[in-house]
C-alpha positions as CSV (number, residue, x, y, z in Angstrom):
1,M,117.9,42.8,63.8
2,T,118.4,44.4,67.2
3,T,118.2,42.6,70.5
4,T,117.9,45.5,72.9
5,A,114.8,45.7,74.9
6,P,112.7,48.9,74.9
7,P,113.3,50.9,78.1
8,Q,109.8,50.3,79.5
9,S,110.5,46.5,79.7
10,L,113.6,46.8,81.9
11,R,113.1,45.5,85.4
12,Q,113.0,48.2,87.9
13,S,114.7,47.7,91.3
14,T,113.3,48.9,94.7
15,P,114.1,52.5,95.5
16,L,116.5,51.4,98.2
17,A,118.4,49.1,95.9
18,A,118.6,51.9,93.3
19,R,119.9,54.3,96.0
20,L,122.5,51.8,97.2
21,T,123.7,51.5,93.6
22,V,124.1,55.2,93.3
23,I,126.0,55.3,96.6
24,A,128.3,52.5,95.2
25,G,128.9,54.5,92.1
26,W,129.8,57.6,94.1
27,S,132.1,55.6,96.3
28,L,133.9,54.3,93.2
29,L,134.4,57.9,92.1
30,V,135.8,58.9,95.4
31,I,138.3,56.0,95.2
32,A,139.3,57.1,91.7
33,V,139.8,60.7,92.8
34,A,141.8,59.6,95.9
35,H,144.0,57.4,93.6
36,I,144.6,60.4,91.3
37,A,145.4,62.6,94.3
38,A,147.9,60.0,95.7
39,F,149.9,59.7,92.5
40,A,149.3,62.8,90.3
41,F,152.0,65.0,91.9
42,I,154.7,62.4,92.2
43,V,154.8,61.0,88.7
44,P,157.3,62.4,86.2
45,W,154.9,64.0,83.7
46,G,157.6,66.0,82.1
47,D,159.7,62.9,81.3
48,W,156.7,61.1,79.9
49,F,155.7,64.0,77.6
50,A,159.3,64.2,76.5
51,G,159.0,60.6,75.3
52,S,160.8,58.5,77.9
53,L,158.1,55.9,77.9
54,R,158.1,55.6,74.1
55,S,161.9,55.5,73.8
56,G,162.4,53.0,76.6
57,E,164.6,55.4,78.6
58,A,162.2,55.4,81.6
59,D,163.3,53.6,84.7
60,L,161.2,50.9,86.3
61,G,159.7,53.2,88.8
62,S,158.6,55.6,86.1
63,V,156.9,52.8,84.2
64,A,155.2,51.5,87.4
65,D,154.0,55.1,88.1
66,F,152.5,55.1,84.5
67,W,150.6,51.9,85.1
68,A,149.4,53.3,88.5
69,L,147.9,56.4,87.1
70,P,147.1,57.2,83.4
71,G,147.7,53.6,82.1
72,G,145.9,52.0,85.0
73,I,142.5,51.4,86.5
74,V,141.5,55.1,87.1
75,L,139.5,55.7,83.9
76,P,137.6,52.4,84.0
77,T,136.8,53.0,87.7
78,V,135.4,56.5,86.9
79,L,133.4,55.1,84.0
80,T,132.1,52.2,86.1
81,G,131.1,54.6,88.9
82,L,129.3,56.9,86.5
83,L,127.5,53.8,85.0
84,M,126.4,52.7,88.5
85,I,125.1,56.2,89.2
86,R,123.2,56.3,86.0
87,L,121.7,52.9,86.5
88,G,120.7,53.7,90.1
89,R,119.1,57.0,89.0
90,Q,117.1,55.0,86.4
91,G,115.8,52.8,89.2
92,Q,118.1,49.8,88.4
93,R,121.0,48.0,89.9
94,L,123.9,45.8,89.0
95,G,123.7,42.1,89.7
96,I,125.2,40.6,92.9
97,G,128.0,39.0,90.8
98,F,129.4,42.4,90.1
99,G,129.9,43.1,93.8
100,I,131.3,39.6,94.4
101,A,133.8,40.1,91.5
102,L,135.0,43.3,93.1
103,I,135.5,41.6,96.4
104,V,137.5,38.8,94.8
105,W,139.6,41.2,92.8
106,A,140.3,43.5,95.7
107,G,141.1,40.5,97.9
108,F,143.6,39.1,95.4
109,C,145.3,42.5,95.1
110,V,145.5,42.8,98.9
111,F,146.9,39.3,99.1
112,L,149.7,40.3,96.6
113,L,150.3,43.8,97.9
114,G,149.2,43.8,101.5
115,P,146.8,46.3,103.1
116,S,146.4,49.2,100.7
117,G,143.8,51.3,98.9
118,F,142.3,48.1,97.5
119,L,140.5,47.6,100.8
120,G,138.5,50.7,99.8
121,V,136.9,48.7,97.0
122,L,135.1,46.7,99.6
123,V,132.8,49.7,100.2
124,P,131.2,49.9,96.7
125,A,131.2,46.1,96.6
126,G,129.3,46.0,99.8
127,F,126.8,48.5,98.6
128,L,126.2,46.5,95.4
129,I,125.7,43.3,97.3
130,A,123.4,45.1,99.8
131,A,121.4,46.5,96.8
132,A,121.0,43.0,95.4
133,V,119.9,41.5,98.7
134,V,117.4,44.3,99.4
135,D,116.0,44.0,95.9
136,R,115.6,40.2,96.1
137,K,113.8,40.5,99.5
138,A,111.3,42.9,98.0
């Protein structure tokens, strides 16, 4: 027994809310690319491919770099951005809770780390919240 609804029964958002969701997705992709650009050329790829992470020979900085780039949030950010774009192009949006959760997460990270790239997450979060507000008013 399947519980998925047929596509025609999914609730459609207003065109503006869908467009804001697409913009939020693209802004997440920009954040992911900026994150990759900031770290990709400074990490010790050669050491990693040689097995320093597996053997435990990597220093703390190298391990931190691993968690900042390939082991970190980049892939989930790209996938979430692509999902937002797809939903928006289908005339849908994410719930307001998603935007609020992004703000809470980014705020906590800024609290721990200080002003950083996490402030950029406020942009897609703001677009998602705006999409929800616009859609509720319609």
